[in-house]
N, C-alpha and C positions, 0 to 999 in steps of 0.2 A: 501539488506538481504533477503533473504527467508530461512526458516525454514523447512528442511521436513525430512522424514524417509531414504530416499534412495536417495541416492547421482545423480542416471541416471532418479529420478522421475518427469513427469511433475508437478506434484499433489505437491502442499506446504502447509505445516500444516498454514504458511503467510508470506506476501510477505511485504517488508516494502521499498514504494517508496516515492524518494527524489521527491520535488517540482521541485529544478532547478539543470537541468542536462544538459550536454555541447551538447547533440545533440537532443532531443527530451525531454521537460519538464516532471514533473510527471502528471502532465492533459491529455495531452495528449495520454501520455505512457498506463497509465491507460484506457483510453476510445478506444484504440487499443489492448488492452489485453481483454477490456470487449464484443468490436466487435468480438474478434478469440474466444471468448468462448460462443456468440451468434450462430456463424456460426458453433459449435463443431469441432472448430482446438484445444481449448482447455480445458482441464475438469476447472469447477468452481472454482477460487483463493480467498481466501481472503489477501484482501490488504489492509494495513495501509499507508496512508499518514505519510510524515516526512514533513516538513517545521518550518523555523524560522518565515514564514507569521503568524500573530496571528488576522488581520481586520476579522469580521464575514464574510463579502464577500468573500476574498480569502476562508476562511476555507468552507464554503458553495459550492463555487464554485471546490472545491477539492474535498468535500466528492457527489458533482452530479455527477460527473465523474466516480462513482464507487465503492470508497473506503467502507470501514466496520467501520473507524476508523481513530483518526489522533492524532500520537505525535509530541507535539510542541517542539522546541529548543528553548534554551536547552537540551538536556535530560539526567535526571539523571539516577540512578540505580534503584530508588524506581520508577519512572515513568515506563522506561522497564520493570520492573519486573509486576506490575500493568497491564501493558498490555499484556504480555505473559500470563500473569495467568487469561487474562479474554477471551483469544481469542487461545492458543493453548491447 
């Protein structure tokens, strides 16, 4: 999920990245995006992790990959609103 002012803009206000995805997991994807930002291929992005993994080890690993925050599952309306209020 990405929130942007313009649909064709590569700069998003917020990207929510799930941990488990079919082709590439969230941490791998965040590291790849971070590398593209470092190389100047993408503008800086605010990336939030989205995961059901709640161990400190899993959350810390995901955060170290380049996230600014983590939204844990199950997501409630209030937890999502709090996250949006904080970062958007």
